[in-house]
C-alpha positions in Angstrom: -6.7 -14.1 18.3 -5.7 -13.1 21.9 -1.8 -14.3 21.2 -1.5 -13.5 17.7 1.5 -11.6 18.0 3.3 -14.2 17.9 3.0 -14.6 14.4 5.0 -11.1 13.8 7.8 -12.7 12.5 6.1 -15.4 9.6 6.6 -12.4 7.3 10.1 -12.1 7.7 10.6 -15.8 8.5 8.9 -16.4 4.9 11.1 -13.6 3.3 14.0 -14.7 4.3 13.4 -18.7 3.1 12.0 -17.6 -0.1 15.6 -15.3 -0.6 17.7 -18.4 0.4 15.8 -20.7 -2.4 15.6 -18.1 -5.2 19.4 -17.6 -4.6 20.3 -21.3 -5.0 18.4 -21.5 -8.1 20.3 -18.2 -9.8 23.3 -15.6 -9.4 21.9 -12.9 -10.9 20.3 -10.2 -8.4 17.6 -9.2 -10.5 16.3 -12.9 -10.8 16.8 -13.6 -7.3 14.5 -10.8 -5.7 11.9 -11.2 -8.4 11.3 -14.8 -7.9 11.9 -14.4 -4.2 8.7 -12.3 -4.4 6.9 -14.9 -6.2 7.5 -17.7 -4.2 6.6 -15.8 -1.1 3.6 -14.3 -2.8 2.8 -17.9 -3.8 3.2 -19.5 -0.4 1.2 -16.3 1.7 -1.5 -17.3 -0.8 -1.3 -21.0 -1.5 -0.1 -22.5 1.9 -0.5 -19.8 5.3 -4.2 -17.8 3.9 -6.2 -21.5 3.6 -4.0 -22.7 6.6 -5.2 -19.7 8.4 -8.9 -20.0 7.5 -9.2 -23.6 8.1 -8.0 -22.6 12.2 -10.1 -19.7 12.3 -13.1 -21.9 11.3 -12.5 -24.3 14.0 -11.9 -21.7 16.8 -14.4 -19.0 15.8 -17.6 -20.6 13.8 -17.1 -24.3 14.9 -17.8 -24.1 18.3 -21.1 -21.9 17.8 -22.8 -25.2 15.8 -22.2 -27.8 18.6 
């Protein structure tokens, strides 16, 4: 992936969005931080990883078949 450095901000952005989302739902810091890590892990595993794999497949594997 030639321009992969543009994606370095994604983990930080994901954690910040998860932190704000969790803070809206609770006032206790322990619950906020727990929900932040849980939500960030969920987003990485259930959204970003499949999107990455699909895009990687179409950019690296699929062109060899055609």
